[in-house]
N, C-alpha and C positions, 0 to 999 in steps of 0.2 A: 806371394808373387812368385811366378815360375819363369824359368828360362831368361832371366835378366830383363823382363819386360819393364817398361816405364809406366805401367798403369798406376794411377793414383787411387788410394783408398779414401773414400769420402766419408766424413763423419759430420755430426751436427756442428762441430767447431770450425769446419771448413767453409769459409765465406769469401765472397768477392764483392766489394762495393765498387761499382763502376759508374762513372759519370761520363757521358759522351755529349759533346756539343758539335754542332755543324753550322757551317755557313754555306749557302748555296745561291746559285743564280740560274734562272731558266728563261729562255727567250723563244717565243713561237714566231714563225715567219712562213712565208710562202716560198716554195722552190718549184719551178716548172709547173705552177698552177696547183700544186699539192701543199697541204699543210705539213709543216715540219717543226721540230723544236730541238734545241740544244740546251743541255743542262750541265753544270759543273757543281761539285760538292767537295768541300774541304772539311774533314772531321778533326776534332781534337778530343782526346780522352785522358782521363786519369783514373787509376784503379789501385785498390788495396786488396789484392788476393792473398788468402792464407790457405795452406793445404799440406798434404803429406805426399811426398814423392819418393818412392823407393825407401820408405821407412824414415825419411828425414822430414821433420816438421819445419816449415818455413813460412815467411811472409815476405811480400815484396811491395814496392811502390813503383808504379809505372805511370808516366805522363808524357804526352807529346803529341805531335801531329800524326794523324793517321794517313792512310793511303788516299790520294785524290782520285775521285771518280768523275767520269764524264759519260754522257749519253746523248746519242743522236737518234731521233725518231722521224720517220717520214710515213705519211699515209699514201699507199700505192693505189688503192681503189677506194672510191668514195672520199669523203672528207676533203673537198676542195678548199683552197685558201679563200677565206671570206672576210669581208668587213664585218664589224659588229652588227650593222643593220641587216646585212645578208644572212648572218648567222641566226638572228632572231626569227627569220622566216624559213630557215632551212629545214627540210624534212629528212630525218635520218634514214639511211638505207644500208645496204651491205657495205662493209668497209674492211679493208685489208691493210695492215700496217707492219712495218719492220723497224727494228731498232738495233743499235749496237752500243753496248756499254763497255767501257774500258776502265780498269782499275790500275793506276800506275803505282809502282813501288816507291812512293815518296815519303812514307811514314817512318817514324823512328823505329829502328831495328838494330839490335845488338846480338850478334850470332850466338854467344854462349848462353844467353838468357832463354829459359823455358817459356816465359811469357813476354810478348812484345806488343807494342801498339800497332806497328806496321807488319805486313806479311812478307816483304822482301821478294815479291814476285809479281809479274804482270798477270792480269786476268782479263779475259774477253768473253762477252756474253751476247752473241747474236740471238735475236728473238723475232718471231713472227706471230701475228695474231689476226684472227678473223672474227668479225662481229656481224650477226644477222638478226635484224628485228623481226619478231613474230608477234603481231598484235601489240599488247602492252609490255611484252617481254623481249629480252635480248638473249640470244644464244651466242656464247663466246667460246672460242677455243684458242689456245696458244701453244707454241712449242719453242723451246730454247735450249741452249746448252752452255755450260761454263767451260772454258778452256784456260788452263793455268800453265805458266812457264815454270821451270825448275826453281 
């Protein structure tokens, strides 16, 4: 390692056993005649990583709540809010949707630790997507960006 970098050298003895569990809730509804949904997700993780950092061999145990995530989606073009009966008869056409995902820094985070369950920062993910049916196929394109706080 050069210049005091914190790069880890990985060997066959370096392992990380990670278990992640989530509980979530999602609800679809109509807003201004358009289909929309709101989702919340709360993760829990426990991990047993081992490795070599700056020549020091170590192992750690981390467990706790992860960062809570939420997402709001709305269909801007196409995709009207429908009853189940209307949906069964609906013919798909061009649709344009937008979403915003937010990750809140609610997870377990201890600053001196190299490995943490939470990220200790906000994250925002605006996203837009377009779907166009062509015969029996769909052409889809999406664009989004992740924005993180310090």
